[in-house]
Steps between C-alpha positions, in 0.01 A plus 500: 500500500856388410655256748871544535722208514774499762831343413608256762870547587679193649691605818843338495572283814878472540677227702658575831839670432432579138634825365214708351450850357285743697333734247349723774851594614652595171583136393734432786578140555439318820494160654146359573453424868133450559142622434298609797174704528500556133843660487827340353811524706823549320866572619813603324723222349779545749266534807355807660150642580216345337238703328147432386329527169172385326493142364399646165818715485760206497611332188743208413842582375602293208400150401675313778448648847801589711469351849677629806516273806276642779512364848142470629539321831624731768465457867395808696782695670333449846529121458869521437553724797318243722718220356820683591392529866 
């Protein structure tokens, strides 16, 4: 019996704020936000609704990654409303 060899593909892990290409969505570019529950979260460059894709469907763009500043620390809205009182 022949044993098939599986090729191992390395999944690319971008930096927070890095612009990557999403092959699953026709090669659209998005800003990497996070990976949670096995899904990668991307958003449009200029802001907007995030979408999810598989980690194996993203790829680096060019040799040097383009990084966009992403604010990660955000207080809940409820906390701001309580501070205003």
